[in-house]
Each structure stands twice: as C-alpha cells, then as structure tokens.
KOLGU-4560 file (N, C-alpha, C; in nm, 3 decimals, padded with zeros to 5 digits):
<recs>
<n_xx: -02.389 n_yy: 00.291 n_zz: 00.312 ca_xx: -02.369 ca_yy: 00.265 ca_zz: 00.170 c_xx: -02.227 c_yy: 00.309 c_zz: 00.130 mol: A seq: 1 type: MET>
<n_xx: -02.157 n_yy: 00.225 n_zz: 00.057 ca_xx: -02.022 ca_yy: 00.264 ca_zz: 00.011 c_xx: -02.027 c_yy: 00.390 c_zz: -00.073 mol: A seq: 2 type: PRO>
<n_xx: -01.919 n_yy: 00.467 n_zz: -00.065 ca_xx: -01.906 ca_yy: 00.589 ca_zz: -00.145 c_xx: -01.779 c_yy: 00.578 c_zz: -00.227 mol: A seq: 3 type: GLU>
<n_xx: -01.790 n_yy: 00.611 n_zz: -00.355 ca_xx: -01.675 ca_yy: 00.610 ca_zz: -00.445 c_xx: -01.651 c_yy: 00.752 c_zz: -00.495 mol: A seq: 4 type: MET>
<n_xx: -01.525 n_yy: 00.792 n_zz: -00.493 ca_xx: -01.485 ca_yy: 00.925 ca_zz: -00.537 c_xx: -01.390 c_yy: 00.910 c_zz: -00.655 mol: A seq: 5 type: TYR>
<n_xx: -01.412 n_yy: 00.992 n_zz: -00.758 ca_xx: -01.324 ca_yy: 00.986 ca_zz: -00.873 c_xx: -01.378 c_yy: 01.063 c_zz: -00.991 mol: A seq: 6 type: GLY>
<n_xx: -01.334 n_yy: 01.023 n_zz: -01.109 ca_xx: -01.371 ca_yy: 01.086 ca_zz: -01.234 c_xx: -01.428 c_yy: 00.977 c_zz: -01.325 mol: A seq: 7 type: ILE>
<n_xx: -01.549 n_yy: 00.997 n_zz: -01.379 ca_xx: -01.616 ca_yy: 00.890 ca_zz: -01.453 c_xx: -01.537 c_yy: 00.829 c_zz: -01.568 mol: A seq: 8 type: PRO>
<n_xx: -01.456 n_yy: 00.910 n_zz: -01.639 ca_xx: -01.387 ca_yy: 00.855 ca_zz: -01.757 c_xx: -01.251 c_yy: 00.792 c_zz: -01.723 mol: A seq: 9 type: ASN>
<n_xx: -01.220 n_yy: 00.779 n_zz: -01.596 ca_xx: -01.094 ca_yy: 00.716 ca_zz: -01.553 c_xx: -01.106 c_yy: 00.564 c_zz: -01.567 mol: A seq: 10 type: CYS>
<n_xx: -01.003 n_yy: 00.501 n_zz: -01.623 ca_xx: -01.006 ca_yy: 00.356 ca_zz: -01.643 c_xx: -01.021 c_yy: 00.279 c_zz: -01.512 mol: A seq: 11 type: ASP>
<n_xx: -00.951 n_yy: 00.322 n_zz: -01.408 ca_xx: -00.962 ca_yy: 00.253 ca_zz: -01.279 c_xx: -01.102 c_yy: 00.267 c_zz: -01.221 mol: A seq: 12 type: SER>
<n_xx: -01.162 n_yy: 00.382 n_zz: -01.239 ca_xx: -01.300 ca_yy: 00.403 ca_zz: -01.192 c_xx: -01.394 c_yy: 00.310 c_zz: -01.270 mol: A seq: 13 type: ILE>
<n_xx: -01.376 n_yy: 00.303 n_zz: -01.399 ca_xx: -01.462 ca_yy: 00.215 ca_zz: -01.481 c_xx: -01.452 c_yy: 00.070 c_zz: -01.434 mol: A seq: 14 type: ARG>
<n_xx: -01.330 n_yy: 00.024 n_zz: -01.409 ca_xx: -01.311 ca_yy: -00.115 ca_zz: -01.362 c_xx: -01.378 c_yy: -00.137 c_zz: -01.227 mol: A seq: 15 type: LYS>
<n_xx: -01.359 n_yy: -00.042 n_zz: -01.136 ca_xx: -01.416 ca_yy: -00.055 ca_zz: -01.002 c_xx: -01.569 c_yy: -00.053 c_zz: -01.008 mol: A seq: 16 type: ALA>
<n_xx: -01.624 n_yy: 00.039 n_zz: -01.088 ca_xx: -01.770 ca_yy: 00.048 ca_zz: -01.099 c_xx: -01.828 c_yy: -00.078 c_zz: -01.163 mol: A seq: 17 type: ARG>
<n_xx: -01.759 n_yy: -00.130 n_zz: -01.263 ca_xx: -01.804 ca_yy: -00.253 ca_zz: -01.328 c_xx: -01.803 c_yy: -00.369 c_zz: -01.228 mol: A seq: 18 type: LYS>
<n_xx: -01.697 n_yy: -00.379 n_zz: -01.149 ca_xx: -01.686 ca_yy: -00.486 ca_zz: -01.051 c_xx: -01.800 c_yy: -00.476 c_zz: -00.949 mol: A seq: 19 type: TRP>
<n_xx: -01.824 n_yy: -00.355 n_zz: -00.897 ca_xx: -01.931 ca_yy: -00.337 ca_zz: -00.799 c_xx: -02.067 c_yy: -00.373 c_zz: -00.858 mol: A seq: 20 type: LEU>
<n_xx: -02.090 n_yy: -00.333 n_zz: -00.983 ca_xx: -02.217 ca_yy: -00.364 ca_zz: -01.049 c_xx: -02.233 c_yy: -00.515 c_zz: -01.065 mol: A seq: 21 type: LYS>
<n_xx: -02.126 n_yy: -00.583 n_zz: -01.107 ca_xx: -02.132 ca_yy: -00.729 ca_zz: -01.124 c_xx: -02.162 c_yy: -00.801 c_zz: -00.993 mol: A seq: 22 type: GLN>
<n_xx: -02.117 n_yy: -00.743 n_zz: -00.881 ca_xx: -02.140 ca_yy: -00.803 ca_zz: -00.750 c_xx: -02.275 c_yy: -00.761 c_zz: -00.691 mol: A seq: 23 type: GLN>
<n_xx: -02.346 n_yy: -00.671 n_zz: -00.760 ca_xx: -02.474 ca_yy: -00.623 ca_zz: -00.711 c_xx: -02.461 c_yy: -00.531 c_zz: -00.591 mol: A seq: 24 type: GLY>
<n_xx: -02.349 n_yy: -00.460 n_zz: -00.581 ca_xx: -02.324 ca_yy: -00.371 ca_zz: -00.468 c_xx: -02.361 c_yy: -00.229 c_zz: -00.506 mol: A seq: 25 type: ILE>
<n_xx: -02.453 n_yy: -00.172 n_zz: -00.431 ca_xx: -02.492 ca_yy: -00.034 ca_zz: -00.455 c_xx: -02.393 c_yy: 00.058 c_zz: -00.385 mol: A seq: 26 type: GLU>
<n_xx: -02.373 n_yy: 00.176 n_zz: -00.443 ca_xx: -02.280 ca_yy: 00.273 ca_zz: -00.388 c_xx: -02.318 c_yy: 00.411 c_zz: -00.438 mol: A seq: 27 type: TYR>
<n_xx: -02.267 n_yy: 00.513 n_zz: -00.373 ca_xx: -02.284 ca_yy: 00.650 ca_zz: -00.418 c_xx: -02.155 c_yy: 00.691 c_zz: -00.489 mol: A seq: 28 type: GLN>
<n_xx: -02.169 n_yy: 00.762 n_zz: -00.601 ca_xx: -02.053 ca_yy: 00.808 ca_zz: -00.675 c_xx: -02.043 c_yy: 00.959 c_zz: -00.665 mol: A seq: 29 type: PHE>
<n_xx: -01.923 n_yy: 01.007 n_zz: -00.632 ca_xx: -01.896 ca_yy: 01.151 ca_zz: -00.625 c_xx: -01.793 c_yy: 01.186 c_zz: -00.731 mol: A seq: 30 type: HIS>
<n_xx: -01.833 n_yy: 01.268 n_zz: -00.824 ca_xx: -01.749 ca_yy: 01.308 ca_zz: -00.937 c_xx: -01.663 c_yy: 01.428 c_zz: -00.897 mol: A seq: 31 type: ASP>
<n_xx: -01.531 n_yy: 01.408 n_zz: -00.896 ca_xx: -01.438 ca_yy: 01.515 ca_zz: -00.861 c_xx: -01.452 c_yy: 01.636 c_zz: -00.953 mol: A seq: 32 type: PHE>
<n_xx: -01.492 n_yy: 01.612 n_zz: -01.077 ca_xx: -01.502 ca_yy: 01.723 ca_zz: -01.173 c_xx: -01.624 c_yy: 01.812 c_zz: -01.140 mol: A seq: 33 type: LYS>
<n_xx: -01.730 n_yy: 01.752 n_zz: -01.086 ca_xx: -01.853 ca_yy: 01.826 ca_zz: -01.059 c_xx: -01.864 c_yy: 01.869 c_zz: -00.913 mol: A seq: 34 type: LYS>
<n_xx: -01.806 n_yy: 01.791 n_zz: -00.824 ca_xx: -01.815 ca_yy: 01.820 ca_zz: -00.680 c_xx: -01.673 c_yy: 01.836 c_zz: -00.626 mol: A seq: 35 type: GLU>
<n_xx: -01.651 n_yy: 01.945 n_zz: -00.558 ca_xx: -01.519 ca_yy: 01.967 ca_zz: -00.498 c_xx: -01.494 c_yy: 01.861 c_zz: -00.390 mol: A seq: 36 type: ALA>
<n_xx: -01.368 n_yy: 01.842 n_zz: -00.358 ca_xx: -01.332 ca_yy: 01.749 ca_zz: -00.252 c_xx: -01.346 c_yy: 01.822 c_zz: -00.119 mol: A seq: 37 type: VAL>
<n_xx: -01.420 n_yy: 01.763 n_zz: -00.028 ca_xx: -01.437 ca_yy: 01.821 ca_zz: 00.105 c_xx: -01.304 c_yy: 01.813 c_zz: 00.180 mol: A seq: 38 type: ASP>
<n_xx: -01.254 n_yy: 01.927 n_zz: 00.230 ca_xx: -01.125 ca_yy: 01.927 ca_zz: 00.300 c_xx: -01.120 c_yy: 01.831 c_zz: 00.419 mol: A seq: 39 type: PRO>
<n_xx: -01.230 n_yy: 01.818 n_zz: 00.491 ca_xx: -01.233 ca_yy: 01.726 ca_zz: 00.605 c_xx: -01.223 c_yy: 01.581 c_zz: 00.560 mol: A seq: 40 type: GLU>
<n_xx: -01.290 n_yy: 01.549 n_zz: 00.450 ca_xx: -01.279 ca_yy: 01.413 ca_zz: 00.395 c_xx: -01.135 c_yy: 01.385 c_zz: 00.351 mol: A seq: 41 type: LYS>
<n_xx: -01.077 n_yy: 01.482 n_zz: 00.282 ca_xx: -00.939 ca_yy: 01.464 ca_zz: 00.237 c_xx: -00.846 c_yy: 01.442 c_zz: 00.356 mol: A seq: 42 type: LEU>
<n_xx: -00.866 n_yy: 01.519 n_zz: 00.462 ca_xx: -00.784 ca_yy: 01.501 ca_zz: 00.582 c_xx: -00.799 c_yy: 01.361 c_zz: 00.639 mol: A seq: 43 type: ASP>
<n_xx: -00.922 n_yy: 01.310 n_zz: 00.641 ca_xx: -00.947 ca_yy: 01.175 ca_zz: 00.690 c_xx: -00.878 c_yy: 01.072 c_zz: 00.601 mol: A seq: 44 type: ASP>
<n_xx: -00.891 n_yy: 01.090 n_zz: 00.470 ca_xx: -00.825 ca_yy: 00.997 ca_zz: 00.377 c_xx: -00.675 c_yy: 00.999 c_zz: 00.396 mol: A seq: 45 type: TRP>
<n_xx: -00.620 n_yy: 01.119 n_zz: 00.412 ca_xx: -00.475 ca_yy: 01.131 ca_zz: 00.431 c_xx: -00.431 c_yy: 01.064 c_zz: 00.561 mol: A seq: 46 type: MET>
<n_xx: -00.513 n_yy: 01.077 n_zz: 00.664 ca_xx: -00.479 ca_yy: 01.015 ca_zz: 00.792 c_xx: -00.483 c_yy: 00.863 c_zz: 00.781 mol: A seq: 47 type: GLN>
<n_xx: -00.584 n_yy: 00.811 n_zz: 00.711 ca_xx: -00.599 ca_yy: 00.665 ca_zz: 00.700 c_xx: -00.501 c_yy: 00.604 c_zz: 00.599 mol: A seq: 48 type: GLN>
<n_xx: -00.491 n_yy: 00.665 n_zz: 00.481 ca_xx: -00.415 ca_yy: 00.604 ca_zz: 00.372 c_xx: -00.275 c_yy: 00.664 c_zz: 00.355 mol: A seq: 49 type: ALA>
<n_xx: -00.256 n_yy: 00.785 n_zz: 00.403 ca_xx: -00.128 ca_yy: 00.854 ca_zz: 00.383 c_xx: -00.132 c_yy: 00.939 c_zz: 00.258 mol: A seq: 50 type: GLY>
<n_xx: -00.075 n_yy: 01.057 n_zz: 00.266 ca_xx: -00.078 ca_yy: 01.147 ca_zz: 00.150 c_xx: 00.001 c_yy: 01.090 c_zz: 00.032 mol: A seq: 51 type: TRP>
<n_xx: 00.105 n_yy: 01.013 n_zz: 00.062 ca_xx: 00.186 ca_yy: 00.955 ca_zz: -00.046 c_xx: 00.104 c_yy: 00.857 c_zz: -00.129 mol: A seq: 52 type: GLU>
<n_xx: 00.013 n_yy: 00.784 n_zz: -00.063 ca_xx: -00.073 ca_yy: 00.690 ca_zz: -00.133 c_xx: -00.179 c_yy: 00.762 c_zz: -00.214 mol: A seq: 53 type: THR>
<n_xx: -00.233 n_yy: 00.868 n_zz: -00.158 ca_xx: -00.342 ca_yy: 00.943 ca_zz: -00.224 c_xx: -00.295 c_yy: 01.025 c_zz: -00.344 mol: A seq: 54 type: LEU>
<n_xx: -00.175 n_yy: 01.074 n_zz: -00.340 ca_xx: -00.127 ca_yy: 01.161 ca_zz: -00.447 c_xx: -00.087 c_yy: 01.078 c_zz: -00.569 mol: A seq: 55 type: LEU>
<n_xx: -00.155 n_yy: 01.103 n_zz: -00.679 ca_xx: -00.129 ca_yy: 01.030 ca_zz: -00.803 c_xx: -00.011 c_yy: 01.094 c_zz: -00.876 mol: A seq: 56 type: ASN>
<n_xx: 00.102 n_yy: 01.029 n_zz: -00.869 ca_xx: 00.223 ca_yy: 01.082 ca_zz: -00.933 c_xx: 00.242 c_yy: 01.029 c_zz: -01.075 mol: A seq: 57 type: ARG>
<n_xx: 00.145 n_yy: 00.956 n_zz: -01.125 ca_xx: 00.155 ca_yy: 00.901 ca_zz: -01.260 c_xx: 00.077 c_yy: 00.980 c_zz: -01.363 mol: A seq: 58 type: ARG>
<n_xx: -00.018 n_yy: 01.059 n_zz: -01.318 ca_xx: -00.110 ca_yy: 01.125 ca_zz: -01.410 c_xx: -00.057 c_yy: 01.254 c_zz: -01.470 mol: A seq: 59 type: GLY>
<n_xx: -00.133 n_yy: 01.304 n_zz: -01.565 ca_xx: -00.095 ca_yy: 01.427 ca_zz: -01.633 c_xx: -00.102 c_yy: 01.547 c_zz: -01.540 mol: A seq: 60 type: THR>
<n_xx: -00.192 n_yy: 01.544 n_zz: -01.442 ca_xx: -00.202 ca_yy: 01.655 ca_zz: -01.347 c_xx: -00.070 c_yy: 01.671 c_zz: -01.272 mol: A seq: 61 type: THR>
<n_xx: -00.011 n_yy: 01.560 n_zz: -01.232 ca_xx: 00.119 ca_yy: 01.563 ca_zz: -01.162 c_xx: 00.227 c_yy: 01.617 c_zz: -01.254 mol: A seq: 62 type: TRP>
<n_xx: 00.230 n_yy: 01.567 n_zz: -01.376 ca_xx: 00.334 ca_yy: 01.609 ca_zz: -01.470 c_xx: 00.324 c_yy: 01.757 c_zz: -01.506 mol: A seq: 63 type: ARG>
<n_xx: 00.204 n_yy: 01.813 n_zz: -01.496 ca_xx: 00.184 ca_yy: 01.954 ca_zz: -01.529 c_xx: 00.224 c_yy: 02.048 c_zz: -01.414 mol: A seq: 64 type: LYS>
<n_xx: 00.243 n_yy: 01.993 n_zz: -01.295 ca_xx: 00.286 ca_yy: 02.076 ca_zz: -01.182 c_xx: 00.427 c_yy: 02.128 c_zz: -01.207 mol: A seq: 65 type: LEU>
<n_xx: 00.455 n_yy: 02.243 n_zz: -01.150 ca_xx: 00.589 ca_yy: 02.299 ca_zz: -01.164 c_xx: 00.692 c_yy: 02.201 c_zz: -01.107 mol: A seq: 66 type: ALA>
<n_xx: 00.806 n_yy: 02.193 n_zz: -01.173 ca_xx: 00.913 ca_yy: 02.103 ca_zz: -01.131 c_xx: 00.949 c_yy: 02.125 c_zz: -00.984 mol: A seq: 67 type: GLN>
<n_xx: 00.954 n_yy: 02.250 n_zz: -00.943 ca_xx: 00.990 ca_yy: 02.283 ca_zz: -00.805 c_xx: 00.888 c_yy: 02.225 c_zz: -00.706 mol: A seq: 68 type: GLU>
<n_xx: 00.760 n_yy: 02.231 n_zz: -00.741 ca_xx: 00.655 ca_yy: 02.175 ca_zz: -00.655 c_xx: 00.673 c_yy: 02.024 c_zz: -00.644 mol: A seq: 69 type: VAL>
<n_xx: 00.696 n_yy: 01.958 n_zz: -00.757 ca_xx: 00.714 ca_yy: 01.812 ca_zz: -00.756 c_xx: 00.836 c_yy: 01.771 c_zz: -00.675 mol: A seq: 70 type: ARG>
<n_xx: 00.944 n_yy: 01.847 n_zz: -00.686 ca_xx: 01.068 ca_yy: 01.811 ca_zz: -00.616 c_xx: 01.057 c_yy: 01.833 c_zz: -00.466 mol: A seq: 71 type: GLU>
<n_xx: 00.977 n_yy: 01.931 n_zz: -00.425 ca_xx: 00.969 ca_yy: 01.967 ca_zz: -00.283 c_xx: 00.836 c_yy: 01.928 c_zz: -00.220 mol: A seq: 72 type: ARG>
<n_xx: 00.769 n_yy: 01.833 n_zz: -00.278 ca_xx: 00.636 ca_yy: 01.795 ca_zz: -00.229 c_xx: 00.644 c_yy: 01.743 c_zz: -00.085 mol: A seq: 73 type: ILE>
<n_xx: 00.553 n_yy: 01.792 n_zz: -00.004 ca_xx: 00.540 ca_yy: 01.744 ca_zz: 00.134 c_xx: 00.390 c_yy: 01.732 c_zz: 00.162 mol: A seq: 74 type: ASP>
<n_xx: 00.356 n_yy: 01.694 n_zz: 00.284 ca_xx: 00.216 ca_yy: 01.671 ca_zz: 00.316 c_xx: 00.130 c_yy: 01.794 c_zz: 00.294 mol: A seq: 75 type: GLU>
<n_xx: 00.174 n_yy: 01.909 n_zz: 00.341 ca_xx: 00.094 ca_yy: 02.032 ca_zz: 00.327 c_xx: 00.076 c_yy: 02.071 c_zz: 00.181 mol: A seq: 76 type: ALA>
<n_xx: 00.184 n_yy: 02.060 n_zz: 00.104 ca_xx: 00.175 ca_yy: 02.094 ca_zz: -00.038 c_xx: 00.087 c_yy: 01.994 c_zz: -00.112 mol: A seq: 77 type: THR>
<n_xx: 00.102 n_yy: 01.867 n_zz: -00.080 ca_xx: 00.020 ca_yy: 01.764 ca_zz: -00.143 c_xx: -00.128 c_yy: 01.789 c_zz: -00.114 mol: A seq: 78 type: ALA>
<n_xx: -00.159 n_yy: 01.825 n_zz: 00.010 ca_xx: -00.299 ca_yy: 01.853 ca_zz: 00.048 c_xx: -00.353 c_yy: 01.969 c_zz: -00.036 mol: A seq: 79 type: ARG>
<n_xx: -00.275 n_yy: 02.075 n_zz: -00.047 ca_xx: -00.318 ca_yy: 02.191 ca_zz: -00.125 c_xx: -00.342 c_yy: 02.153 c_zz: -00.271 mol: A seq: 80 type: ARG>
<n_xx: -00.248 n_yy: 02.079 n_zz: -00.328 ca_xx: -00.260 ca_yy: 02.037 ca_zz: -00.468 c_xx: -00.385 c_yy: 01.952 c_zz: -00.487 mol: A seq: 81 type: VAL>
<n_xx: -00.409 n_yy: 01.856 n_zz: -00.397 ca_xx: -00.525 ca_yy: 01.767 ca_zz: -00.411 c_xx: -00.657 c_yy: 01.843 c_zz: -00.396 mol: A seq: 82 type: MET>
<n_xx: -00.660 n_yy: 01.945 n_zz: -00.311 ca_xx: -00.782 ca_yy: 02.026 ca_zz: -00.297 c_xx: -00.804 c_yy: 02.114 c_zz: -00.419 mol: A seq: 83 type: LEU>
<n_xx: -00.696 n_yy: 02.172 n_zz: -00.471 ca_xx: -00.708 ca_yy: 02.261 ca_zz: -00.587 c_xx: -00.729 c_yy: 02.185 c_zz: -00.716 mol: A seq: 84 type: GLU>
<n_xx: -00.671 n_yy: 02.066 n_zz: -00.725 ca_xx: -00.677 ca_yy: 01.986 ca_zz: -00.847 c_xx: -00.711 c_yy: 01.841 c_zz: -00.811 mol: A seq: 85 type: GLN>
<n_xx: -00.839 n_yy: 01.813 n_zz: -00.787 ca_xx: -00.878 ca_yy: 01.678 ca_zz: -00.744 c_xx: -00.833 c_yy: 01.567 c_zz: -00.839 mol: A seq: 86 type: PRO>
<n_xx: -00.803 n_yy: 01.601 n_zz: -00.963 ca_xx: -00.753 ca_yy: 01.500 ca_zz: -01.057 c_xx: -00.618 c_yy: 01.444 c_zz: -01.012 mol: A seq: 87 type: SER>
<n_xx: -00.554 n_yy: 01.512 n_zz: -00.918 ca_xx: -00.425 ca_yy: 01.464 ca_zz: -00.867 c_xx: -00.441 c_yy: 01.357 c_zz: -00.759 mol: A seq: 88 type: SER>
<n_xx: -00.565 n_yy: 01.324 n_zz: -00.725 ca_xx: -00.590 ca_yy: 01.220 ca_zz: -00.626 c_xx: -00.599 c_yy: 01.085 c_zz: -00.698 mol: A seq: 89 type: ILE>
<n_xx: -00.527 n_yy: 00.987 n_zz: -00.646 ca_xx: -00.532 ca_yy: 00.853 ca_zz: -00.704 c_xx: -00.675 c_yy: 00.801 c_zz: -00.695 mol: A seq: 90 type: LYS>
<n_xx: -00.718 n_yy: 00.733 n_zz: -00.800 ca_xx: -00.856 ca_yy: 00.687 ca_zz: -00.807 c_xx: -00.864 c_yy: 00.536 c_zz: -00.824 mol: A seq: 91 type: ARG>
<n_xx: -00.980 n_yy: 00.484 n_zz: -00.783 ca_xx: -01.085 ca_yy: 00.547 ca_zz: -00.704 c_xx: -01.048 c_yy: 00.554 c_zz: -00.555 mol: A seq: 92 type: PRO>
<n_xx: -01.119 n_yy: 00.642 n_zz: -00.486 ca_xx: -01.117 ca_yy: 00.641 ca_zz: -00.340 c_xx: -01.251 c_yy: 00.582 c_zz: -00.302 mol: A seq: 93 type: VAL>
<n_xx: -01.247 n_yy: 00.469 n_zz: -00.233 ca_xx: -01.369 ca_yy: 00.401 ca_zz: -00.190 c_xx: -01.375 c_yy: 00.405 c_zz: -00.038 mol: A seq: 94 type: LEU>
<n_xx: -01.489 n_yy: 00.448 n_zz: 00.013 ca_xx: -01.509 ca_yy: 00.453 ca_zz: 00.158 c_xx: -01.622 c_yy: 00.356 c_zz: 00.193 mol: A seq: 95 type: VAL>
<n_xx: -01.586 n_yy: 00.256 n_zz: 00.275 ca_xx: -01.683 ca_yy: 00.155 ca_zz: 00.318 c_xx: -01.675 c_yy: 00.146 c_zz: 00.470 mol: A seq: 96 type: VAL>
<n_xx: -01.787 n_yy: 00.176 n_zz: 00.534 ca_xx: -01.793 ca_yy: 00.172 ca_zz: 00.681 c_xx: -01.679 c_yy: 00.252 c_zz: 00.744 mol: A seq: 97 type: ASN>
<n_xx: -01.650 n_yy: 00.368 n_zz: 00.685 ca_xx: -01.546 ca_yy: 00.454 ca_zz: 00.738 c_xx: -01.404 c_yy: 00.417 c_zz: 00.698 mol: A seq: 98 type: GLY>
<n_xx: -01.386 n_yy: 00.302 n_zz: 00.634 ca_xx: -01.253 ca_yy: 00.257 ca_zz: 00.590 c_xx: -01.225 c_yy: 00.309 c_zz: 00.449 mol: A seq: 99 type: LYS>
<n_xx: -01.104 n_yy: 00.359 n_zz: 00.428 ca_xx: -01.066 ca_yy: 00.419 ca_zz: 00.301 c_xx: -00.977 c_yy: 00.323 c_zz: 00.221 mol: A seq: 100 type: VAL>
<n_xx: -01.018 n_yy: 00.294 n_zz: 00.097 ca_xx: -00.941 ca_yy: 00.212 ca_zz: 00.005 c_xx: -00.906 c_yy: 00.299 c_zz: -00.114 mol: A seq: 101 type: ILE>
<n_xx: -00.777 n_yy: 00.306 n_zz: -00.148 ca_xx: -00.732 ca_yy: 00.390 ca_zz: -00.259 c_xx: -00.684 c_yy: 00.301 c_zz: -00.372 mol: A seq: 102 type: VAL>
<n_xx: -00.736 n_yy: 00.327 n_zz: -00.492 ca_xx: -00.702 ca_yy: 00.245 ca_zz: -00.608 c_xx: -00.797 c_yy: 00.126 c_zz: -00.618 mol: A seq: 103 type: GLY>
<n_xx: -00.791 n_yy: 00.058 n_zz: -00.732 ca_xx: -00.878 ca_yy: -00.059 ca_zz: -00.751 c_xx: -00.796 c_yy: -00.186 c_zz: -00.759 mol: A seq: 104 type: PHE>
<n_xx: -00.833 n_yy: -00.280 n_zz: -00.677 ca_xx: -00.779 ca_yy: -00.415 ca_zz: -00.681 c_xx: -00.896 c_yy: -00.509 c_zz: -00.658 mol: A seq: 105 type: SER>
<n_xx: -00.920 n_yy: -00.596 n_zz: -00.754 ca_xx: -01.032 ca_yy: -00.689 ca_zz: -00.742 c_xx: -01.019 c_yy: -00.772 c_zz: -00.614 mol: A seq: 106 type: GLU>
<n_xx: -00.898 n_yy: -00.815 n_zz: -00.582 ca_xx: -00.876 ca_yy: -00.897 ca_zz: -00.463 c_xx: -00.909 c_yy: -00.819 c_zz: -00.336 mol: A seq: 107 type: GLU>
<n_xx: -00.865 n_yy: -00.693 n_zz: -00.329 ca_xx: -00.893 ca_yy: -00.611 ca_zz: -00.211 c_xx: -01.043 c_yy: -00.587 c_zz: -00.198 mol: A seq: 108 type: VAL>
<n_xx: -01.109 n_yy: -00.555 n_zz: -00.307 ca_xx: -01.253 ca_yy: -00.531 ca_zz: -00.304 c_xx: -01.325 c_yy: -00.659 c_zz: -00.259 mol: A seq: 109 type: TYR>
<n_xx: -01.283 n_yy: -00.774 n_zz: -00.314 ca_xx: -01.346 ca_yy: -00.900 ca_zz: -00.278 c_xx: -01.335 c_yy: -00.924 c_zz: -00.128 mol: A seq: 110 type: GLN>
<n_xx: -01.217 n_yy: -00.906 n_zz: -00.072 ca_xx: -01.197 ca_yy: -00.924 ca_zz: 00.072 c_xx: -01.280 c_yy: -00.824 c_zz: 00.151 mol: A seq: 111 type: GLN>
<n_xx: -01.280 n_yy: -00.700 n_zz: 00.109 ca_xx: -01.352 ca_yy: -00.595 ca_zz: 00.178 c_xx: -01.501 c_yy: -00.626 c_zz: 00.186 mol: A seq: 112 type: LEU>
<n_xx: -01.560 n_yy: -00.664 n_zz: 00.074 ca_xx: -01.703 ca_yy: -00.686 ca_zz: 00.072 c_xx: -01.741 c_yy: -00.824 c_zz: 00.124 mol: A seq: 113 type: PHE>
<n_xx: -01.651 n_yy: -00.917 n_zz: 00.128 ca_xx: -01.678 ca_yy: -01.046 ca_zz: 00.190 c_xx: -01.683 c_yy: -01.029 c_zz: 00.341 mol: A seq: 114 type: THR>
<n_xx: -01.591 n_yy: -00.947 n_zz: 00.395 ca_xx: -01.582 ca_yy: -00.928 ca_zz: 00.540 c_xx: -01.685 c_yy: -00.828 c_zz: 00.593 mol: A seq: 115 type: HIS>
<n_xx: -01.732 n_yy: -00.738 n_zz: 00.507 ca_xx: -01.826 ca_yy: -00.636 ca_zz: 00.556 c_xx: -01.972 c_yy: -00.678 c_zz: 00.532 mol: A seq: 116 type: SER>
<n_xx: -01.990 n_yy: -00.791 n_zz: 00.467 ca_xx: -02.127 ca_yy: -00.836 ca_zz: 00.438 c_xx: -02.193 c_yy: -00.896 c_zz: 00.559 mol: A seq: 117 type: ALA>
</recs>
C-alpha cells in the first residue's frame, strides 16, 4: 500500500490526497506533526531522491533557520534539520513499492500508478 508523508494542512498534500481519492487509490498517511520521521526512512529517501530535493528551501521553516546554517548547508546538516524539524521536508513524500516520489505532480502520479497497477 502506498504511504504518504507530510502535514495535513499543506496545500501540496491536499492536492495529492484529493488526486489519490479521485483515482480510488488507498494509501496510508503519516503526519509529520504527530509522528516523528524515522531516521532510516529519511536516509532511504535521501539516497533515492537526494537531500537537495528533500529539503524544502521555500517554506517558513527554512527561512527561520539561522543564516549561517542556510549558507553552509550540507548533507549532514540537512539530515539533522529534517529530523529535528520535519516541516523542512518537501511535501508530500510518497513511497510506492519502495520508490520515493517527492512533491506532487499529477503527471508523475498518473505515470506511477499506471505503471504499478
């Protein structure tokens, strides 16, 4: 069963959840606010998608980080930030058959679920 990770009130999460519901696709939802991010899962996501893709540099969580942290961000620092502040992870993170998709794109989801069906 697909697993989606994110925050319920996020616009991208809402769009992704709406799309999955319209397609009749069941999935498990993991709320970053209620459930911590498993370090092993984060490591897998980083390996598959890259830390640069996973780190949300557009959100308020990023902007609230110290300037020095933002300027000197590297993989280890990004990992620490994402574990301590899961809101800094780009959303949604969708895991289907072990494959990690970061962000919502209707076209990508359509291809993913057409090929995995």
